[in-house]
Wavefront OBJ file of the C-alpha trace (Angstrom):
o trace
v 0.000 0.000 0.000
v 1.802 3.104 -1.275
v -0.035 5.525 1.011
v 0.958 3.652 4.160
v 4.581 3.281 3.039
v 4.996 6.956 2.140
v 3.417 8.176 5.382
v 5.584 5.801 7.441
v 8.706 6.977 5.596
v 7.897 10.628 6.309
v 7.005 9.894 9.933
v 10.327 8.123 10.492
v 12.237 11.035 8.935
v 10.455 13.445 11.280
v 11.174 11.197 14.283
v 14.840 11.154 13.286
v 14.928 14.939 13.635
v 14.317 16.311 10.142
v 12.916 19.836 10.190
v 12.378 19.971 6.409
v 11.414 17.102 4.140
v 11.475 17.467 0.352
v 9.943 14.561 -1.550
v 8.518 13.603 -4.922
v 5.436 12.431 -3.026
v 4.480 15.931 -1.793
v 1.269 16.173 -3.848
v 0.215 12.653 -2.880
v 0.929 13.280 0.809
v -1.218 16.409 0.778
v -4.092 14.327 -0.624
v -3.568 11.614 2.013
v -3.574 14.142 4.850
v -6.696 15.921 3.584
v -8.757 12.700 3.631
l 1 2 3 4 5 6 7 8 9 10 11 12 13 14 15 16 17 18 19 20 21 22 23 24 25 26 27 28 29 30 31 32 33 34 35
């Protein structure tokens, strides 16, 4: 499931201390979060 994988990847980056995340999935993530 692409949605679950992408959200987990971004969550783990944030947990690791990233303050800025640039990704090719930005448009998709905005759709996932607006559900």
